[in-house]
C-alpha positions in Angstrom: 0.0 0.0 0.0 1.4 3.4 -1.1 2.2 5.7 1.8 0.3 9.0 1.7 2.1 12.3 2.1 1.2 13.9 5.4 -0.7 17.3 5.2 1.2 20.2 6.7 0.0 21.5 10.0 0.2 25.4 10.2 0.1 27.6 13.1 -2.6 30.2 12.9 -0.1 33.0 12.1 1.7 30.9 9.6 -1.5 30.0 7.8 -2.6 33.7 7.6 0.8 34.6 6.2 0.6 31.8 3.6 -2.9 32.9 2.6 -1.7 36.5 2.2 1.3 35.5 0.2 -1.0 33.6 -2.1 -3.2 36.7 -2.5 -0.1 38.8 -3.2 1.0 36.4 -5.9 -2.4 35.7 -7.5 -4.2 39.1 -7.0 -1.7 41.8 -6.0 -4.2 44.5 -7.0 -7.9 44.1 -7.8 -10.7 46.5 -8.8 -14.1 45.7 -7.3 -17.3 47.5 -7.9 -20.2 47.7 -5.5 -22.5 49.8 -3.3 -21.1 51.5 -0.2 -22.6 50.7 3.1 -21.6 51.2 6.8 -19.3 54.0 5.9 -17.4 55.6 8.8 -14.2 57.4 9.7 -12.5 56.6 13.0 -10.2 59.0 14.8 -10.2 61.2 11.7 -7.5 58.8 10.3 -9.0 55.5 9.3 -11.9 54.8 6.9 -14.0 51.7 7.1 -16.9 50.7 4.8 -18.4 47.7 3.1 -19.1 47.3 -0.7 -21.9 45.0 -1.5 -24.1 43.7 -4.3 -27.3 41.5 -4.2 -25.5 38.4 -3.0 -22.4 39.5 -1.2 -20.5 42.0 0.9 -16.8 42.8 1.5 -15.2 44.9 4.2 -12.8 47.7 3.1 -10.2 49.7 4.9 -8.2 52.7 3.9 -6.6 55.8 5.5 -8.4 59.1 5.3 -5.7 60.8 3.2 -6.2 58.2 0.5 -9.8 59.2 0.1 -9.6 61.7 -2.7 -13.3 62.1 -3.4 -16.2 62.0 -0.9 -18.3 58.9 -0.7 -21.3 57.9 1.4 -23.7 55.0 1.9 -25.7 54.1 -1.2 -23.1 55.3 -3.7 -21.8 52.9 -6.3 -18.0 52.9 -6.4 -15.0 51.1 -7.8 -12.2 50.4 -5.3 -8.6 49.6 -6.3 -7.3 47.4 -3.5 -5.3 44.4 -2.3 -7.2 41.4 -0.7 -6.0 40.5 2.7 -6.7 38.1 5.6 -6.3 40.0 8.8 -4.7 38.7 12.0 -8.2 38.1 13.4 -9.2 35.9 10.5 -11.4 38.4 8.7 -11.1 38.8 5.0 -11.0 42.5 3.8 -9.8 44.8 1.0 -7.0 47.2 1.8 -8.0 50.1 -0.5 -5.5 52.2 -2.4 -8.0 54.3 -4.3 -11.8 54.7 -4.6 -13.8 56.4 -7.3 -17.5 56.8 -7.9 -19.0 54.7 -10.6 -22.0 55.7 -12.7 -23.5 59.0 -13.4 -25.6 59.2 -10.2 -22.7 58.5 -7.9 -20.3 60.8 -9.8 -22.8 63.6 -9.5 -23.5 63.0 -5.8 -19.8 63.0 -5.0 -19.3 66.1 -7.1 -22.1 68.0 -5.2 -20.8 66.9 -1.7 -17.2 68.1 -2.5 -18.4 71.3 -4.2 -20.5 72.3 -1.2 -17.5 71.6 1.1 -15.0 73.6 -0.9 -17.5 76.4 -1.5 -18.1 76.8 2.2 -14.3 77.2 2.6 -14.3 80.1 0.0 -12.2 78.3 -2.6 -14.5 79.4 -5.4 -15.1 83.0 -4.1 -14.9 85.7 -6.8 -12.8 88.0 -4.6 -10.0 85.4 -4.8 -9.9 85.5 -8.6 -6.9 87.2 -10.3 -6.8 88.9 -13.7 -4.7 87.4 -16.4 -2.0 89.5 -18.2 -3.3 91.0 -21.5 -0.2 90.3 -23.4 1.5 87.3 -21.7 5.0 86.4 -22.9 5.7 83.3 -20.8 3.0 80.7 -20.4 2.9 77.3 -18.6 0.7 74.6 -20.1 -0.4 71.4 -18.3 -2.0 68.9 -20.6 -1.5 65.7 -22.6 0.5 66.7 -25.7 -1.0 63.8 -27.6 -4.6 65.1 -27.1 -6.6 66.9 -29.8 -7.5 69.6 -27.2 -3.8 70.5 -26.8 -3.3 70.7 -30.5 -6.3 73.0 -30.9 -5.0 75.2 -28.1 -1.5 75.6 -29.6 -2.9 76.3 -33.1 -5.3 79.0 -32.0 -2.7 80.5 -29.8 -0.2 80.9 -32.7 -2.9 82.0 -35.1 -4.2 84.8 -32.8 -0.9 86.1 -31.4 2.3 84.0 -31.7 5.8 84.7 -30.3 4.9 83.4 -26.8 7.3 81.3 -24.8 5.2 78.2 -24.0 6.5 75.7 -21.4 4.6 72.4 -21.4 4.2 69.7 -18.7 3.1 66.4 -20.3 0.6 64.6 -17.9 -2.2 62.1 -18.0 -5.5 63.9 -18.0 -7.7 60.9 -17.0 -7.4 57.8 -14.9 -6.3 57.2 -11.3 -2.8 58.6 -11.8 -3.9 61.9 -13.5 -4.6 64.1 -10.4 -1.1 63.5 -8.8 0.7 64.1 -12.1 -1.2 67.4 -12.6 -0.5 68.4 -9.0 3.3 67.7 -9.5 3.2 69.9 -12.6 1.5 72.7 -10.7 4.1 72.5 -7.9 6.9 72.5 -10.5 5.7 75.7 -12.2 5.1 77.3 -8.9 8.7 76.8 -7.7 10.2 78.4 -10.8 11.9 81.8 -10.5 10.6 83.9 -12.0 7.2 82.1 -12.1 5.3 82.0 -15.4 2.8 84.8 -16.0 -0.1 82.4 -16.3 -0.6 78.6 -16.0 -3.1 76.9 -18.4 -4.6 73.5 -17.6 -6.6 72.0 -20.5 -8.3 68.7 -21.5 -10.7 68.0 -24.3 -14.2 66.5 -24.0 -15.1 63.1 -22.5 -17.5 61.2 -20.3 -18.2 62.2 -16.7 -15.9 59.4 -15.6 -13.1 60.6 -18.0 -13.3 64.1 -16.5 -13.6 62.9 -12.9 -9.8 63.5 -12.4 -10.6 67.2 -12.3 -12.9 66.8 -9.3 -10.1 65.4 -7.2 -9.9 67.4 -3.9 -6.1 67.7 -3.6 -5.9 68.8 -7.2 -8.7 71.4 -6.8 -6.8 72.7 -3.7 -3.5 72.9 -5.6 -5.2 75.0 -8.3 -6.8 77.3 -5.8 -3.4 77.7 -3.9 -1.3 78.3 -7.0 1.1 81.3 -7.0 0.7 81.4 -10.7 -2.6 82.8 -12.0 -4.6 79.9 -13.5 -6.7 79.4 -16.6 -8.6 76.1 -16.8 -10.4 74.7 -19.8 -11.7 71.2 -19.4 -14.2 69.3 -21.5 -17.0 70.8 -23.6 -18.9 74.0 -22.9 -21.6 72.3 -20.9 -19.1 70.4 -18.7 -18.3 71.8 -15.2 -15.5 70.6 -13.0 -14.3 71.7 -9.6 -11.0 72.6 -11.2 -12.9 75.1 -13.4 -14.5 76.7 -10.3 -11.2 77.0 -8.4 -9.3 78.6 -11.3 -8.8 82.3 -11.6 -10.4 82.2 -15.1 -12.5 79.4 -16.5 -12.6 78.6 -20.2 -15.4 76.6 -21.9 -13.0 74.5 -24.0 -9.2 74.3 -24.7 -9.8 76.4 -27.8 -11.7 79.0 -25.8 -8.7 79.0 -23.4 -6.4 80.2 -26.2 -9.0 82.8 -27.2 -9.1 84.1 -23.6 -5.3 84.0 -23.1 -4.3 86.3 -26.0 -6.0 88.9 -28.2 -6.4 88.6 -31.9 -3.6 90.5 -33.6 -5.8 91.3 -36.6 -8.2 93.1 -34.3 -5.4 95.0 -32.7 -4.2 96.1 -36.1 -7.7 97.2 -37.1 -8.0 99.1 -33.8 -4.7 100.9 -34.4 -5.8 101.9 -37.9 -9.1 103.1 -36.6 -7.6 105.3 -33.9 -5.2 106.8 -36.4 -8.1 107.5 -38.8 -10.2 109.2 -36.1 -7.3 111.3 -34.8 -6.7 113.4 -37.9 -10.3 114.6 -38.4 -10.5 115.6 -34.8 -7.3 117.6 -35.1 -8.6 119.4 -38.2 -11.9 120.1 -36.5 -10.1 121.7 -33.5 -8.1 123.9 -35.9 -11.2 125.0 -37.8 -13.0 126.0 -34.6 -10.2 128.2 -33.5 -9.4 130.0 -36.7 -11.2 133.2 -35.6 -9.7 133.3 -32.2 -7.0 135.7 -31.1 -3.3 134.7 -31.3 -3.2 133.6 -27.7 -6.2 131.4 -28.0 -4.8 129.9 -31.2 -1.5 129.2 -29.5 -3.3 127.5 -26.6 -5.3 125.3 -29.0 -2.1 124.4 -30.9 -0.5 123.3 -27.7 -3.5 121.2 -26.8 -3.4 119.6 -30.2 0.3 118.8 -29.9 -0.2 117.2 -26.5 -3.2 115.1 -27.8 -1.2 114.1 -30.8 1.9 113.1 -28.8 -0.3 111.0 -26.5 -1.9 109.2 -29.4 1.4 108.9 -31.2 2.8 107.2 -28.1 -0.1 104.8 -28.0 0.3 104.0 -31.7 4.1 103.5 -31.4 3.6 101.2 -28.4 1.1 99.1 -30.3 3.3 99.0 -33.4 6.2 97.9 -31.2 4.1 95.1 -29.9 3.1 94.1 -33.4 6.7 94.1 -34.5 7.5 91.6 -31.8 5.1 89.2 -33.5 7.3 89.0 -36.6 8.4 85.3 -36.7 11.7 86.4 -38.3 12.6 88.5 -35.3 12.0 85.5 -33.0 14.2 83.3 -35.3 16.9 86.1 -35.3 17.1 85.7 -31.5 18.3 82.2 -31.9 15.0 80.3 -31.8 14.1 77.7 -34.4 10.7 76.6 -35.8 10.1 72.8 -36.0 7.6 71.2 -38.3 6.6 67.5 -38.3 5.7 64.7 -36.0 7.9 64.4 -32.9 8.2 60.6 -33.1 11.4 58.6 -33.2 12.4 58.0 -36.8 10.2 60.8 -38.2 11.7 63.4 -40.4 11.2 67.0 -39.3 12.0 70.4 -40.8 13.9 72.9 -38.8 13.8 76.6 -39.8 16.3 79.0 -38.4 16.9 82.6 -39.2 19.2 81.8 -42.2 18.6 78.2 -43.2 16.0 75.4 -43.3 17.3 72.0 -42.3 15.8 68.5 -42.5 16.5 66.1 -39.7 15.6 62.7 -38.3 14.2 62.4 -34.8 16.6 60.1 -32.8 15.1 60.5 -29.4 12.0 61.9 -27.7 11.8 62.4 -24.0 9.3 64.2 -21.7 10.5 67.5 -20.2 
């Protein structure tokens, strides 16, 4: 008769350790969707709740600083967690992140956090700062592969041009997006000198896609930025808490470019209009004073000269601004204009002040 292999006998602690090692190997991280119940926070540090469906329930544990969005009983959520058997033999999920699931839960979480931050004054109008009319150094936080970013850059160059744009490439949706955007905000805020304005943009998407911009730490980072902020997220009808915390809100990424810089063609028309109105007014003043005595005539001439000098200064300043828009002047300062796709192996065209080169992209890395 063949001798059977004896079964191992574990101590309780060893068995719990073996089970947890098995979990770590087979399911290091899981995502579980369910309805929140028995939600509570202990000692303002620890969060406990259950997620359940019609036929089951699982206990969940996390720290309060991991809870990036508000949740409450009855909300449907997706938790990112590690399964674990506790020292007391209870199975639970150690939660790394939680996000609302479904339109109703997303809206409920949004309204709870909006009311909280609004009561703290984060959205107050008296906190809002004006943006510079003619910015020269702009920080942009976005995904450079997104269509919204491409639209923003195109409209920016078409309307004004000649701006020094510093870009931070980040994710704009998903669990990692808020922290990446926060780090970009911190980076631009520690520069000396700081940029004149910081633009955060993302194109349209579903409510779940845009939920990263309702992350509480991100909203607080935008509200606390040293750099004035312009946020354009989603479509015109979309509203995020990041929009509300910004100094200026744009309806879309394209609208953000329109808000950021004026249209140079409109500036040119305005200058020409002012010049056209100036000469008839001067002639009118001269005609009115022809019959006056020499002293009155002299006084009028002096007033005309003063008015003309003032307008001349305005016109010269505006012409100087327009001259700065000449692409050749930018190239003459040592800059170059690149055309083409920035992918490894792609051919690009490089235009400098004197020559146009063709080059192959050998390496691309994020700044």
